[in-house]
Each structure stands twice: as C-alpha cells, then as structure tokens.
N, C-alpha and C positions, 0 to 999 in steps of 0.2 A: 458472839464469834465475828469478827470481820470478814467479809466476803474472802479477803485475801487467804484466810487460814481455814476457811471451809472445804473439805475433803471433796476433792473431784469425784463425781459419782455417775455412773450409768451414761456417759457420754456416748449420743448416737455416733456411731462410726460404719463408715464406707471403705471398702478397698475399691479402687478405680484400677483396673489392670487391663493389660492388651499388650500384645507382641510390639515391636519396633515399629513407630510409624503408625500405630493405628489412631493416635490423637487421642492421647490420655492427658496431657497438659493443656491443651486447647479446649478438652470438655471441662476439665477443673477451672478452667479460666471463665468459662462460661457459666458454670454453676457459682462461681465466685459471685460474678455481677448480677445474679438473681438473689443473692443472698438477703434474707430479710435485714433491713439496714438497722435493726437495735440488736441484731445477734452477732456473737463473736465465734467465728470459726477458726480452725486450724487446721494446715495442711501440713504432712510429714511426707517428703520426697526423698525416693531412694533412686540413685542412678548407676548404671553399671559400670560407668568409667571413675577416675579419681577426682575428676575437676567437673564440681557440681555445677551443672547450668540452669536445670528445670528452676530452681529456688530463687534464682536470680532474674528468669523471666517472669516468675509468677509476682515477685516484690516488685519488679518494675512498673506492674500495672495493679495491684494491689496493696495496700498498706494496713499498718497496724491502726492507723487512724481511721481506717474504712472496716476495722475490726477484723481482719485478716493475718493469720499468725503465721509463718514458714518457718519449717527446719527442714535441713537436709541432711541425710545419709548416704554420701559416695562410696565408691569402692566395691560395688558387687552388690549382690542378694543381703538385703538387710538382716535377715534372719539367720542365714549361714556364714557369710563373710563378715559379718560387723553385727553379730548379736547382741552382745553387751552394748557397743555405739548406739544400737536401734533403742534398746531399752533406755538408756538414758536420756537419748535425744527425744524418745517420746515422754518420759517423765518430766523433762525441763520444759518441752512444750507445751505439756497440760497445765502444769504449774504456771506458767506465765500467760497464757490464753485465758484459761479457764473457760474453754468454749462449749457453744451448745452443739457443734458438731464438729466432727475429726474427718478428714478426707486423707486417706492413705496411697499414695501413687507409688507402687513397687517397681523396680526397673522392669523394663521391656522382656530381659533376660532372666529375670529372678524366678522364685518358686513361690509362687501364691498361696499355695496351699499351706506350705510352712509357714507362711507370714500369717495365715489366718490361724492356725495352729498358736502361735506365738501369742497373738491378741488374745485368744480364747483362753490362756494358760490361768491356773489359779492367781498369779502374779495380778492379772489385768482384767480378771474376772468383774471384780466390782465396780472397776474403774470404766469399764469400757462396756458398752451395749451394741455387740455386732449386728448391724443391718445388713443392707443388700449389697452383695458384691456385684459392681458392673463390670462386664467385659467387652472392651471395645475390638473389633475385628474390621479387617478389609476383606470383603468376601472376595475381591480377587485373588486372594493369596488361596483359598482352597483348591485353586487348579494348581499349585505349586506343590510338589511333594516336599520340598524344602521346609516348607512350614507343617502340612499335614502330618509329616514324620516326626516333627520336633516335640520331645517331650513337655517342652515348658509351654508352648502354642497349645497343646491338647490340654495341658492341665489348666490354663488360663479359661479355658471354655468349659472344662468340665466342672468347675468351683462356680460358675457364673448363676446368679440369681435372674440377672437380665443381660441377655446378649445384646451389645449395641453396634449394629452394621453402620460404621461410620463411612463418610464418602458415598452414600448411595447413589448419587448424581452420576458417579462414574462407572456405575455397574449394568452389566447387560441382565437381562432375566436368567439365563443359564447361572451366572455368578450366584445370583439370588437362589435359585434352586439347588445348586450345590452347597451354598452356605446352611441352607435350612436342613437338608440331608446329614451334613456333618453334625450340626447341632443335635440331631435326632440320634447321631450315633455314640455322643462323646457327654453330652449335657444330661441334667437330670430330666426326667419326662416332665412334658409341658414347661419348659424352659421359654420364655417368652423372647422373641426376635424383636427389636424395633430399628427402625430404618432412620437415619439422620445424615445430615451434612453439617460440616464444620463444628463437629463436636459439640452440637446443641443438644442438651438433655434437660428436662424439665425435673424441678425439685421433687415433684411427687413419685420419683423413679427412686429417690433415694431411701424413701420411708418404708418401714416394715422389716421384721427380723430375717435374719439370713435363713434361708431353707436347706444350708448345706451343713448336714452333721459331721461336725469336727471332733476326731477322735484322739485322745492322747497317745503322742508318738515320741519314740526313742529319740535321745538326741543325735541329730544327724550331723554329718561331718562339717567342722568348721575351718577356713583356712585360717593360720595365724596371719595377723598384719600387723606390720610397724605403723610409723608414721606415714599417713595418705599424704597427696600432694597436696591436699587442702590445707594440711597443718604446717606446711614447709615455709620458710622466710624467702624471702626474694634474694638470689644470688646478684651479682655485679652485672650481670646481662640484662635482668628485669623481668626474665620469665622463669617458669616452670615447667617442667614437661613431664607427662606421666603416660604410662602405658600399661595397658590390663588385657586380659583374654578371657575365654571361657564361652560354655555354649555353642562353641561353632564360629566365633566371632572374636574380634580384636578392636581396641579402641586404643586411641591415642588423644591427649586434649594437652592445652596449655593454660596457664593463670598468666596474666601479666599485670606487672606493677599499676598502680592507678596513674602515674605520670607519662605511661606510655600511650599515644594516641594513634589513631589508625586512618590512614587513607581510605576514605569510604569509597571511592571508584575503584581502585587497587584491590581492595577488600572483596568488593562484590564479584568482581572478575574471578578472583581466586575459589570463592565458595560456588559460585555458578558451574565453575569447571570440573568440582568434584564428583566423581561417579563412585558413590559409595552407599551404604545402607541408609545411613544417618546422620545428621550434621545438627547440631544446634551451637548457638554461640551469642554473646551478647559483648558488645563492641563500643569503647569510647570513641568518637569521631570529632572533628572539628564542628560538624554540624549536629551534634546530640548523641546521645545513646540508644543503639538501635539493636534488636534481639534478630536474629535469624535463624530458619528453620527448615532444613531439607530435607524432603522424601524423594520418592521415586517419581512422585507427580509434579512436585514443583519446589520453589525456595519463595519462603514468606518473607517479608520485611516488616517489623514493628517498632515503631518509636517507643523507648521506655522513659519514664520520668527519672530515673537515675540508676546507677549501678557502681558497688563502690572499685570494681576492677573489671578489664576484659578478660574474658574467658571463652575456649572453645573446647568441644568436644565431637570427634569424628569416631563412627563405628562402621567396620567394612569386615569383608572376607579376611582380607590381609591389609596392613596399614602400609603407607608408603613413607619412608624416613625423609623423602624429598619435599613432603609436606610443611616439615619444620623451616625449610630456607624460604619457602613460599608464603608462609605467614607471615614470616618477620620481615620479608621483604615489602608488605604492606604497611607498615609502621613507619610513620613521619620521623624524619630525622631530628634528634635533640638539637635544638639550638646551641 
C-alpha cells in the first residue's frame, strides 16, 4: 500500500488556546521553527471573523516545502458555528499533509472544551491522539473582571494541561501571584504554569497525553451559516466586507483582490491609530508583503514571503463603520 493510501492513524494532536491577544499564533510560529526538519506538521486555524488572516500569516513564514501544511476555518467557533466545515477541513488537511503532528488553534473567543470533545469523538478517535492542551494567558488580565468573569476565558484555563504565561517581561510580581491564584481556582490540581516571552515554547511541552477527561456531550447549538466572505467573489470595487459578533465582541474585516496595492506609510498610520481589542492583517505593498499584529501593548510588522491577497480583521467592543473609508483610502490608485 502506498504512503498516500495508508490510513492516517493516531496523529499526535495539541490544542493551542488562549484569549484574544495572548500570543497563540506567535507561539505556533515558534514551534514550527523548531519542528524536526524531516517531519510534516499540520496546523488547523480557527478565526472569530469571516476573514481568515492567521493562516496567511503562518503560510507567509512556513511553507509546505518545509513540511508545514495550513488550513483555516473562519467564521466563529469551529465546533459550533462551523461544525461540518471543521470536520471537512480537518479530514482534507490530514489527507494532504499526513502529518507527524497536528496543532489546532481555536479562535480566542471559541469554546475549547467543545473543540476537545469534537476531536475526541468516535469519528476522530482512531485518527487523532489527543495530547497536551496549552493555554496561553496574559497574567495582567487577571486584574480585569471582563476577563475573569468571561466564560470562555475561564474555560480555556480549565482545560489546560499547561498554562503558558506569555509576555512575562511585562508582569509585576502581583500579576504573577494573581495568575497562580486564579489557576489554582479554575484549573486541574497541580496544573503547571510556565512563564515565557514572545510565545516561545519548547517542543517537549507538547508531548504526553492530555489529563483532561472529556465526557461525551449532547449536540450544542449551532448557528446556521451561508456563504462566508472567504467564499465570495470580488465585486467591481475589488474588496469584500464581513461583519460578525458574539461573546461580547464585534468584528469587521476585508478581503482585497490581489491587484489592490496598499501605500505602506498610510496603512501603518491607520493601523497604529486603531484603539481596538485586536487587529491582524496581511497586505501587499510596493515594498513587499507585510503582516501586522496589533495588541494593546504594541503593533508588530513582519515581512512575509508571499500572500495571495490582502486581508484584515479587527475585533473590538464596537465596530466603527468609518474604518471602511479609512482602510480603502490607504490603497494606491489604479493606473
């Protein structure tokens, strides 16, 4: 039997979860850099908004030539908003990659327990070997009731096999004390907390079966969904807009046709002026392709090898419709 026809069996699988801005994608990029050269890894990325950006960011720094295979499931929590698309995406990804490891990044506003239950279902039981779940957290958020009373934030920590306190260089001793107390209250007893910066996690943290006991659950409510912005053709204006909401946040995003080129200076000025919970984008400019990642701490710019089209997703308490005019004003005029 050829390798392509050999059944995929017991792929070591890790969930990398955490709330908005915790550093999940950055952590996955670091893990991919340390991937054994001869291994193939697959990454399934889920995004809150309908405009997938994380997949483009990862693909722009890790290619299939290097043994990294990416698939996105945009449009909300992958298990409830996009249950069937998630299973289809997972099956296609595993068939194409035939990986030695699978990393799954649920949206920061998703339900990781339900994702874990889906991955542990009878359908996936022989295909996947569920290993440690890593939950990234910014310890400074423990002082904010908006986080500590948020059901998703608490669930992300409750299913952690390892809590990764990212951005440790920005913490006070009180931040660390509060985080440990919160972990003691919501996590499994003796759940380890490791501190790191810039999402750096060693590969050994991935190994070992999860200690979280997953009970079968009834089918939870799934929101019916038509075509996503991801699936739409470009209209004459050259861009598609998508708006989404849930879990106390709203998102707005845009896809731009590949011939749309952005003025890098005007673009940076617009992005730096945003006062939002989260922004991610990839843009084609005359100077190359760049990814931008905005959190409350800073905005980073990373040059990418390539991308198929420019995309941006903004998550905020409330969206500002003026952003549409501001982002399109950053486009260079067609000749």
